[in-house]
The first five atom37 places (N, CA, C, CB, O) and aatype in JSON, in Angstrom:
{
  "aatype": [12, 2, 9, 5, 0, 10, 10, 15, 6, 11, 19, 1, 5, 0, 12, 9, 0, 0, 7, 0, 14, 0, 3, 4, 6, 14, 5, 19, 1, 5, 15, 0, 11, 19, 5, 13, 7, 3, 18, 5, 0, 2, 7, 12, 12, 0, 19, 0, 11, 11, 10, 7, 12, 0, 14, 1, 5, 10, 0, 6, 5, 19, 10, 16, 8, 10, 3, 10, 2, 7, 9, 0, 15, 11, 19, 6, 9, 0, 7, 14, 7, 13, 9, 2, 9, 13, 10, 3, 14, 0, 13, 10, 0, 6, 8, 19, 5, 5, 0, 10, 0, 15, 3, 1, 10, 7, 19],
  "atom_mask": [
    [1, 1, 1, 1, 1],
    [1, 1, 1, 1, 1],
    [1, 1, 1, 1, 1],
    [1, 1, 1, 1, 1],
    [1, 1, 1, 1, 1],
    [1, 1, 1, 1, 1],
    [1, 1, 1, 1, 1],
    [1, 1, 1, 1, 1],
    [1, 1, 1, 1, 1],
    [1, 1, 1, 1, 1],
    [1, 1, 1, 1, 1],
    [1, 1, 1, 1, 1],
    [1, 1, 1, 1, 1],
    [1, 1, 1, 1, 1],
    [1, 1, 1, 1, 1],
    [1, 1, 1, 1, 1],
    [1, 1, 1, 1, 1],
    [1, 1, 1, 1, 1],
    [1, 1, 1, 0, 1],
    [1, 1, 1, 1, 1],
    [1, 1, 1, 1, 1],
    [1, 1, 1, 1, 1],
    [1, 1, 1, 1, 1],
    [1, 1, 1, 1, 1],
    [1, 1, 1, 1, 1],
    [1, 1, 1, 1, 1],
    [1, 1, 1, 1, 1],
    [1, 1, 1, 1, 1],
    [1, 1, 1, 1, 1],
    [1, 1, 1, 1, 1],
    [1, 1, 1, 1, 1],
    [1, 1, 1, 1, 1],
    [1, 1, 1, 1, 1],
    [1, 1, 1, 1, 1],
    [1, 1, 1, 1, 1],
    [1, 1, 1, 1, 1],
    [1, 1, 1, 0, 1],
    [1, 1, 1, 1, 1],
    [1, 1, 1, 1, 1],
    [1, 1, 1, 1, 1],
    [1, 1, 1, 1, 1],
    [1, 1, 1, 1, 1],
    [1, 1, 1, 0, 1],
    [1, 1, 1, 1, 1],
    [1, 1, 1, 1, 1],
    [1, 1, 1, 1, 1],
    [1, 1, 1, 1, 1],
    [1, 1, 1, 1, 1],
    [1, 1, 1, 1, 1],
    [1, 1, 1, 1, 1],
    [1, 1, 1, 1, 1],
    [1, 1, 1, 0, 1],
    [1, 1, 1, 1, 1],
    [1, 1, 1, 1, 1],
    [1, 1, 1, 1, 1],
    [1, 1, 1, 1, 1],
    [1, 1, 1, 1, 1],
    [1, 1, 1, 1, 1],
    [1, 1, 1, 1, 1],
    [1, 1, 1, 1, 1],
    [1, 1, 1, 1, 1],
    [1, 1, 1, 1, 1],
    [1, 1, 1, 1, 1],
    [1, 1, 1, 1, 1],
    [1, 1, 1, 1, 1],
    [1, 1, 1, 1, 1],
    [1, 1, 1, 1, 1],
    [1, 1, 1, 1, 1],
    [1, 1, 1, 1, 1],
    [1, 1, 1, 0, 1],
    [1, 1, 1, 1, 1],
    [1, 1, 1, 1, 1],
    [1, 1, 1, 1, 1],
    [1, 1, 1, 1, 1],
    [1, 1, 1, 1, 1],
    [1, 1, 1, 1, 1],
    [1, 1, 1, 1, 1],
    [1, 1, 1, 1, 1],
    [1, 1, 1, 0, 1],
    [1, 1, 1, 1, 1],
    [1, 1, 1, 0, 1],
    [1, 1, 1, 1, 1],
    [1, 1, 1, 1, 1],
    [1, 1, 1, 1, 1],
    [1, 1, 1, 1, 1],
    [1, 1, 1, 1, 1],
    [1, 1, 1, 1, 1],
    [1, 1, 1, 1, 1],
    [1, 1, 1, 1, 1],
    [1, 1, 1, 1, 1],
    [1, 1, 1, 1, 1],
    [1, 1, 1, 1, 1],
    [1, 1, 1, 1, 1],
    [1, 1, 1, 1, 1],
    [1, 1, 1, 1, 1],
    [1, 1, 1, 1, 1],
    [1, 1, 1, 1, 1],
    [1, 1, 1, 1, 1],
    [1, 1, 1, 1, 1],
    [1, 1, 1, 1, 1],
    [1, 1, 1, 1, 1],
    [1, 1, 1, 1, 1],
    [1, 1, 1, 1, 1],
    [1, 1, 1, 1, 1],
    [1, 1, 1, 1, 1],
    [1, 1, 1, 0, 1],
    [1, 1, 1, 1, 1]
  ],
  "atom_positions": [
    [[-110.59, 219.28, 114.42], [-111.05, 218.22, 113.67], [-111.47, 217.08, 114.54], [-110.06, 217.82, 112.71], [-110.7, 216.69, 115.42]],
    [[-112.59, 216.54, 114.35], [-113.17, 215.41, 115.22], [-112.78, 214.12, 114.38], [-114.92, 215.56, 115.48], [-113.16, 213.87, 113.23]],
    [[-112.03, 213.42, 115.11], [-111.56, 212.02, 114.47], [-112.66, 211.11, 114.16], [-110.63, 211.22, 115.42], [-112.67, 210.52, 113.08]],
    [[-113.56, 210.97, 114.97], [-114.63, 210.04, 114.85], [-115.47, 210.59, 113.67], [-115.47, 209.88, 116.22], [-115.78, 209.79, 112.79]],
    [[-115.82, 211.78, 113.58], [-116.58, 212.37, 112.43], [-115.81, 212.11, 111.11], [-116.78, 213.94, 112.64], [-116.4, 211.73, 110.1]],
    [[-114.53, 212.32, 111.15], [-113.7, 212.07, 109.97], [-113.71, 210.63, 109.49], [-112.31, 212.46, 110.25], [-113.78, 210.36, 108.29]],
    [[-113.65, 209.75, 110.43], [-113.67, 208.27, 110.08], [-115.06, 207.92, 109.69], [-113.18, 207.34, 111.27], [-115.19, 207.17, 108.73]],
    [[-116.18, 208.36, 110.34], [-117.47, 208.14, 109.97], [-117.79, 208.46, 108.45], [-118.3, 208.9, 110.87], [-118.47, 207.72, 107.75]],
    [[-117.25, 209.62, 108.03], [-117.42, 210.14, 106.73], [-116.72, 209.25, 105.78], [-116.93, 211.54, 106.63], [-117.33, 208.91, 104.77]],
    [[-115.51, 208.83, 105.99], [-114.69, 208.06, 105.18], [-115.3, 206.61, 104.97], [-113.3, 208.02, 105.81], [-115.3, 206.06, 103.87]],
    [[-115.78, 206.1, 106.02], [-116.38, 204.79, 106.05], [-117.74, 204.95, 105.25], [-116.6, 204.27, 107.59], [-118.02, 204.09, 104.41]],
    [[-118.52, 205.91, 105.47], [-119.68, 206.08, 104.8], [-119.57, 206.12, 103.34], [-120.26, 207.18, 105.24], [-120.31, 205.45, 102.62]],
    [[-118.58, 206.95, 102.87], [-118.34, 207.04, 101.41], [-117.89, 205.74, 100.89], [-117.32, 208.11, 101.06], [-118.23, 205.4, 99.76]],
    [[-117.13, 204.96, 101.64], [-116.68, 203.69, 101.06], [-117.87, 202.65, 101.05], [-115.42, 203.12, 101.89], [-117.94, 201.76, 100.2]],
    [[-118.77, 202.81, 102.0], [-119.96, 201.93, 102.05], [-120.81, 202.22, 100.78], [-120.82, 202.16, 103.41], [-121.22, 201.29, 100.08]],
    [[-121.07, 203.46, 100.5], [-121.78, 203.86, 99.33], [-121.14, 203.36, 98.04], [-121.88, 205.32, 99.31], [-121.83, 202.84, 97.16]],
    [[-119.82, 203.52, 97.93], [-119.17, 203.01, 96.8], [-119.21, 201.46, 96.64], [-117.8, 203.47, 96.84], [-119.11, 200.9, 95.55]],
    [[-119.37, 200.8, 97.86], [-119.64, 199.42, 97.7], [-121.03, 198.9, 97.52], [-119.14, 198.81, 98.74], [-121.3, 197.7, 97.49]],
    [[-121.93, 199.91, 97.4], [-123.38, 199.54, 97.01], [-124.4, 199.88, 98.09], [0.0, 0.0, 0.0], [-125.58, 199.57, 97.95]],
    [[-123.99, 200.48, 99.11], [-124.88, 200.69, 100.27], [-125.66, 202.04, 99.88], [-124.0, 200.81, 101.75], [-125.2, 202.9, 99.13]],
    [[-126.88, 202.09, 100.48], [-127.73, 203.35, 100.08], [-127.01, 204.52, 100.74], [-129.35, 203.28, 100.6], [-126.27, 204.4, 101.71]],
    [[-127.32, 205.73, 100.1], [-126.74, 207.08, 100.46], [-126.99, 207.37, 101.84], [-127.31, 208.2, 99.63], [-126.19, 208.09, 102.44]],
    [[-128.08, 206.87, 102.48], [-128.29, 207.29, 103.9], [-127.82, 206.15, 104.86], [-129.85, 207.65, 104.16], [-128.42, 205.96, 105.92]],
    [[-126.77, 205.41, 104.5], [-126.29, 204.42, 105.44], [-125.63, 205.03, 106.6], [-125.36, 203.48, 104.79], [-125.2, 206.18, 106.56]],
    [[-125.57, 204.25, 107.63], [-124.91, 204.73, 108.88], [-123.74, 203.91, 109.19], [-125.84, 204.72, 110.06], [-124.0, 202.74, 109.44]],
    [[-122.53, 204.26, 109.24], [-121.39, 203.42, 109.37], [-121.22, 203.04, 110.89], [-120.12, 204.14, 108.78], [-120.5, 202.07, 111.17]],
    [[-121.81, 203.72, 111.81], [-121.69, 203.42, 113.23], [-120.19, 203.29, 113.7], [-122.47, 202.1, 113.53], [-119.76, 202.25, 114.2]],
    [[-119.45, 204.35, 113.51], [-118.02, 204.3, 113.87], [-118.09, 204.83, 115.38], [-117.02, 205.25, 112.81], [-118.65, 205.87, 115.74]],
    [[-117.43, 203.96, 116.17], [-117.32, 204.33, 117.62], [-115.96, 203.92, 118.13], [-118.44, 203.66, 118.5], [-115.32, 203.03, 117.57]],
    [[-115.51, 204.58, 119.23], [-114.2, 204.19, 119.9], [-114.37, 202.73, 120.31], [-113.86, 205.13, 121.2], [-115.4, 202.28, 120.81]],
    [[-113.23, 202.02, 120.06], [-113.33, 200.56, 120.56], [-113.21, 200.35, 122.03], [-112.27, 199.72, 119.93], [-112.4, 201.04, 122.65]],
    [[-113.91, 199.48, 122.63], [-113.9, 199.19, 123.98], [-112.59, 198.5, 124.48], [-115.06, 198.38, 124.25], [-112.15, 198.65, 125.62]],
    [[-112.02, 197.72, 123.49], [-110.83, 196.94, 123.84], [-109.69, 197.33, 122.86], [-111.14, 195.38, 123.79], [-109.93, 197.46, 121.66]],
    [[-108.54, 197.49, 123.34], [-107.42, 197.91, 122.48], [-107.03, 196.84, 121.39], [-106.19, 198.23, 123.37], [-106.41, 197.22, 120.39]],
    [[-107.36, 195.55, 121.54], [-107.06, 194.62, 120.53], [-108.02, 194.84, 119.3], [-107.16, 193.19, 121.1], [-107.78, 194.27, 118.24]],
    [[-109.03, 195.58, 119.44], [-109.94, 195.87, 118.3], [-109.63, 197.2, 117.63], [-111.4, 195.89, 118.79], [-110.37, 197.69, 116.78]],
    [[-108.53, 197.73, 118.01], [-108.07, 199.05, 117.39], [-108.58, 200.19, 118.2], [0.0, 0.0, 0.0], [-109.09, 200.05, 119.31]],
    [[-108.43, 201.31, 117.59], [-108.88, 202.63, 118.27], [-110.26, 202.91, 117.98], [-108.05, 203.86, 117.83], [-110.96, 203.51, 118.8]],
    [[-110.7, 202.53, 116.87], [-112.22, 202.7, 116.46], [-112.66, 201.47, 115.76], [-112.48, 203.96, 115.47], [-111.83, 200.68, 115.3]],
    [[-113.97, 201.29, 115.67], [-114.74, 200.21, 115.08], [-115.79, 200.79, 114.19], [-115.36, 199.34, 116.15], [-116.43, 201.77, 114.57]],
    [[-116.02, 200.25, 113.03], [-117.17, 200.58, 112.27], [-118.08, 199.31, 112.37], [-116.79, 200.98, 110.76], [-117.69, 198.23, 111.94]],
    [[-119.28, 199.49, 112.95], [-120.23, 198.48, 113.27], [-121.4, 198.33, 112.39], [-120.68, 198.68, 114.54], [-122.21, 197.42, 112.53]],
    [[-121.47, 199.28, 111.42], [-122.69, 199.44, 110.57], [-122.89, 198.39, 109.52], [0.0, 0.0, 0.0], [-123.96, 198.4, 108.9]],
    [[-121.96, 197.44, 109.24], [-122.14, 196.58, 108.26], [-123.27, 195.63, 108.36], [-121.04, 195.94, 108.12], [-123.9, 195.27, 107.36]],
    [[-123.56, 195.19, 109.64], [-124.66, 194.15, 109.83], [-125.99, 194.64, 109.32], [-124.82, 193.76, 111.34], [-126.7, 193.95, 108.61]],
    [[-126.33, 195.99, 109.75], [-127.62, 196.47, 109.36], [-127.73, 196.76, 107.85], [-127.93, 197.7, 110.15], [-128.77, 196.47, 107.26]],
    [[-126.73, 197.28, 107.24], [-126.75, 197.59, 105.86], [-126.72, 196.31, 105.04], [-125.6, 198.49, 105.51], [-127.45, 196.21, 104.05]],
    [[-125.92, 195.36, 105.42], [-125.83, 194.11, 104.69], [-127.22, 193.39, 104.65], [-124.75, 193.2, 105.35], [-127.61, 192.8, 103.65]],
    [[-127.94, 193.47, 105.81], [-129.32, 192.82, 105.88], [-130.15, 193.43, 104.79], [-130.05, 193.04, 107.31], [-130.8, 192.7, 104.04]],
    [[-130.15, 194.9, 104.65], [-130.92, 195.55, 103.69], [-130.47, 195.16, 102.34], [-130.86, 196.98, 103.88], [-131.33, 195.11, 101.46]],
    [[-129.28, 194.87, 102.07], [-128.77, 194.58, 100.77], [-128.88, 193.07, 100.43], [-127.33, 195.05, 100.67], [-128.63, 192.63, 99.31]],
    [[-129.28, 192.31, 101.5], [-129.37, 190.73, 101.26], [-128.09, 190.13, 101.09], [0.0, 0.0, 0.0], [-127.98, 189.21, 100.29]],
    [[-127.11, 190.53, 101.75], [-125.72, 189.92, 101.71], [-125.09, 189.68, 103.16], [-124.75, 190.89, 100.88], [-125.54, 190.23, 104.16]],
    [[-124.07, 188.84, 103.16], [-123.38, 188.68, 104.44], [-122.52, 189.88, 104.76], [-122.54, 187.44, 104.43], [-121.79, 190.45, 103.95]],
    [[-122.7, 190.22, 106.15], [-121.96, 191.39, 106.63], [-120.55, 191.36, 106.35], [-122.11, 191.55, 108.03], [-119.98, 192.4, 106.02]],
    [[-119.87, 190.19, 106.47], [-118.42, 190.15, 106.16], [-118.15, 190.47, 104.74], [-117.84, 188.81, 106.48], [-117.14, 191.09, 104.41]],
    [[-119.06, 190.04, 103.87], [-118.81, 190.24, 102.41], [-118.88, 191.69, 102.1], [-119.82, 189.45, 101.54], [-118.08, 192.19, 101.31]],
    [[-119.88, 192.46, 102.72], [-119.88, 193.91, 102.65], [-118.71, 194.57, 103.12], [-120.93, 194.43, 103.33], [-118.15, 195.46, 102.47]],
    [[-118.27, 194.13, 104.35], [-117.05, 194.76, 104.87], [-115.88, 194.63, 104.01], [-116.71, 194.22, 106.16], [-115.09, 195.57, 103.87]],
    [[-115.7, 193.36, 103.36], [-114.61, 193.23, 102.38], [-114.73, 194.12, 101.29], [-114.52, 191.92, 101.85], [-113.7, 194.61, 100.81]],
    [[-115.91, 194.41, 100.79], [-116.11, 195.34, 99.68], [-115.82, 196.75, 100.1], [-117.53, 195.23, 99.14], [-115.21, 197.51, 99.35]],
    [[-116.29, 197.15, 101.38], [-116.03, 198.39, 101.9], [-114.48, 198.77, 101.94], [-116.64, 198.43, 103.24], [-114.0, 199.84, 101.56]],
    [[-113.81, 197.72, 102.46], [-112.35, 197.95, 102.59], [-111.63, 198.14, 101.25], [-111.71, 196.77, 103.31], [-110.57, 198.77, 101.19]],
    [[-112.19, 197.64, 100.22], [-111.54, 197.89, 98.88], [-111.78, 199.42, 98.43], [-112.16, 196.85, 97.75], [-111.07, 199.93, 97.57]],
    [[-112.71, 200.04, 98.99], [-112.97, 201.5, 98.7], [-112.57, 202.47, 99.87], [-114.47, 201.71, 98.39], [-112.78, 203.67, 99.74]],
    [[-112.04, 201.98, 100.94], [-111.8, 202.74, 102.11], [-110.38, 203.29, 102.04], [-112.03, 201.9, 103.37], [-109.43, 202.52, 102.16]],
    [[-110.2, 204.59, 101.86], [-108.89, 205.28, 101.92], [-108.58, 205.93, 103.18], [-108.79, 206.28, 100.89], [-109.06, 207.04, 103.42]],
    [[-107.75, 205.26, 104.09], [-107.37, 205.83, 105.31], [-105.8, 206.12, 105.4], [-107.82, 204.9, 106.41], [-105.19, 206.16, 106.47]],
    [[-105.25, 206.32, 104.18], [-103.85, 206.65, 104.06], [-103.57, 207.89, 104.88], [-103.45, 206.86, 102.58], [-104.19, 208.94, 104.78]],
    [[-102.55, 207.64, 105.7], [-102.15, 208.89, 106.58], [-102.96, 208.99, 107.71], [0.0, 0.0, 0.0], [-102.69, 209.86, 108.54]],
    [[-103.97, 208.18, 107.87], [-104.9, 208.3, 109.05], [-104.76, 207.01, 109.94], [-106.45, 208.48, 108.55], [-104.66, 207.08, 111.17]],
    [[-104.76, 205.86, 109.25], [-104.75, 204.55, 110.03], [-103.53, 203.82, 109.55], [-106.1, 203.64, 109.81], [-103.11, 203.9, 108.4]],
    [[-102.97, 203.09, 110.51], [-101.7, 202.29, 110.23], [-102.18, 200.89, 109.92], [-100.64, 202.28, 111.49], [-101.43, 200.09, 109.37]],
    [[-103.42, 200.58, 110.27], [-103.96, 199.17, 110.04], [-105.48, 199.19, 110.02], [-103.47, 198.15, 111.17], [-106.11, 199.84, 110.85]],
    [[-106.02, 198.52, 109.11], [-107.53, 198.43, 109.06], [-107.77, 196.93, 108.8], [-108.21, 199.4, 107.88], [-107.17, 196.33, 107.91]],
    [[-108.75, 196.3, 109.66], [-108.93, 194.85, 109.54], [-110.44, 194.49, 109.69], [-108.08, 194.1, 110.62], [-111.15, 195.27, 110.32]],
    [[-110.9, 193.5, 109.21], [-112.25, 192.9, 109.45], [-112.2, 191.97, 110.57], [-112.79, 192.19, 108.23], [-111.25, 191.19, 110.64]],
    [[-113.15, 191.95, 111.48], [-113.07, 191.15, 112.61], [-114.55, 190.43, 112.75], [-112.62, 192.07, 113.9], [-115.57, 191.06, 112.45]],
    [[-114.61, 189.28, 113.15], [-115.9, 188.63, 113.46], [-116.81, 188.63, 112.09], [0.0, 0.0, 0.0], [-116.36, 188.4, 110.96]],
    [[-118.07, 188.9, 112.38], [-119.06, 188.82, 111.21], [-118.93, 189.97, 110.2], [-120.52, 188.83, 111.74], [-119.45, 189.9, 109.09]],
    [[-118.22, 191.01, 110.62], [-118.11, 192.18, 109.66], [-117.78, 193.43, 110.36], [0.0, 0.0, 0.0], [-118.06, 194.5, 109.83]],
    [[-117.26, 193.39, 111.44], [-116.81, 194.68, 112.14], [-115.48, 195.15, 111.43], [-116.54, 194.42, 113.8], [-114.62, 194.33, 111.1]],
    [[-115.36, 196.4, 111.22], [-114.11, 197.0, 110.69], [-113.36, 197.68, 111.85], [-114.42, 198.04, 109.54], [-113.8, 198.66, 112.46]],
    [[-112.24, 197.09, 112.07], [-111.3, 197.67, 113.21], [-110.31, 198.61, 112.56], [-110.46, 196.48, 114.02], [-109.69, 198.28, 111.55]],
    [[-110.17, 199.78, 113.13], [-109.31, 200.76, 112.62], [-108.32, 201.12, 113.65], [-110.05, 201.94, 112.16], [-108.7, 201.41, 114.79]],
    [[-107.01, 201.1, 113.31], [-105.93, 201.4, 114.21], [-105.39, 202.65, 113.61], [-104.85, 200.22, 114.35], [-105.05, 202.68, 112.43]],
    [[-105.29, 203.78, 114.46], [-104.84, 204.99, 113.97], [-103.35, 205.11, 113.87], [-105.36, 206.01, 114.78], [-102.63, 204.49, 114.66]],
    [[-102.86, 205.87, 112.93], [-101.39, 205.97, 112.67], [-100.91, 206.89, 113.81], [-101.01, 206.58, 111.16], [-101.54, 207.91, 114.07]],
    [[-99.79, 206.53, 114.5], [-99.35, 207.43, 115.59], [-98.87, 208.75, 115.02], [-98.22, 206.77, 116.43], [-98.94, 209.76, 115.73]],
    [[-98.4, 208.81, 113.79], [-98.08, 210.14, 113.26], [-99.24, 211.13, 113.09], [-97.45, 209.97, 111.95], [-99.16, 212.34, 113.29]],
    [[-100.34, 210.46, 112.71], [-101.6, 211.19, 112.5], [-102.08, 211.73, 113.86], [-102.7, 210.26, 111.84], [-102.54, 212.87, 113.98]],
    [[-101.97, 210.85, 114.92], [-102.46, 211.21, 116.25], [-101.52, 212.42, 116.75], [-102.43, 209.89, 117.29], [-102.04, 213.42, 117.26]],
    [[-100.24, 212.34, 116.61], [-99.28, 213.41, 116.98], [-99.61, 214.7, 116.36], [-97.89, 213.04, 116.6], [-99.62, 215.75, 117.0]],
    [[-99.89, 214.6, 115.08], [-100.23, 215.87, 114.35], [-101.57, 216.49, 114.93], [-100.39, 215.56, 112.75], [-101.67, 217.7, 115.15]],
    [[-102.52, 215.64, 115.16], [-103.77, 215.99, 115.62], [-103.69, 216.68, 116.95], [-104.61, 214.83, 115.69], [-104.32, 217.71, 117.18]],
    [[-102.85, 216.06, 117.89], [-102.61, 216.67, 119.2], [-101.86, 218.02, 119.12], [-101.82, 215.69, 120.07], [-102.16, 218.95, 119.88]],
    [[-100.81, 218.13, 118.13], [-100.18, 219.38, 118.0], [-101.09, 220.44, 117.56], [-99.11, 219.27, 117.11], [-101.06, 221.55, 118.09]],
    [[-101.9, 220.13, 116.59], [-102.88, 221.16, 116.18], [-103.85, 221.63, 117.25], [-103.66, 220.64, 115.05], [-104.17, 222.81, 117.35]],
    [[-104.31, 220.63, 118.08], [-105.21, 220.98, 119.24], [-104.43, 221.8, 120.17], [-105.79, 219.72, 119.98], [-105.01, 222.75, 120.69]],
    [[-103.21, 221.58, 120.47], [-102.47, 222.41, 121.5], [-102.15, 223.69, 120.9], [-101.17, 221.74, 122.02], [-102.0, 224.66, 121.65]],
    [[-102.02, 223.82, 119.64], [-101.81, 225.25, 119.0], [-103.02, 226.1, 118.97], [-101.34, 225.14, 117.53], [-102.95, 227.33, 118.89]],
    [[-104.15, 225.45, 119.04], [-105.39, 226.23, 119.1], [-105.75, 226.95, 120.35], [-106.44, 225.4, 118.81], [-105.47, 226.41, 121.42]],
    [[-106.29, 228.0, 120.34], [-106.66, 228.79, 121.57], [-107.79, 228.0, 122.36], [-107.19, 230.3, 121.16], [-107.97, 228.11, 123.58]],
    [[-108.5, 227.22, 121.54], [-109.69, 226.57, 122.19], [-109.31, 225.01, 122.32], [-111.1, 226.81, 121.26], [-110.16, 224.15, 122.57]],
    [[-108.01, 224.74, 122.14], [-107.59, 223.27, 122.3], [-108.37, 222.37, 121.28], [-107.88, 222.74, 123.83], [-108.71, 221.24, 121.62]],
    [[-108.63, 222.79, 120.19], [-109.36, 221.93, 119.13], [-110.78, 221.74, 119.45], [0.0, 0.0, 0.0], [-111.36, 220.88, 118.8]],
    [[-111.47, 222.41, 120.36], [-112.83, 222.21, 120.72], [-113.66, 223.21, 120.12], [-113.02, 222.19, 122.14], [-114.88, 223.2, 120.32]]
  ]
}
């Protein structure tokens, strides 16, 4: 399982539920700094511009539809509309155990 791909799909679904077009791109990337979580969704700016709304407003609407139960321990909005995702340690531990049990190490 690719964590970034999983998060991207979850955020994309939440963006669509919040009114974004079906071809929206959530731009989920690993965070460069630990204070911003493990991953960030940076796609709110471009999509909000297309929708004619503030990026932070879109991010707030996306959060109401974003279900990361069992995956993230914390999800927050930062700055103009970035969504910071802090992975749940139990989820990470399970992911590592599955990868180690695989003959291909989850690759």
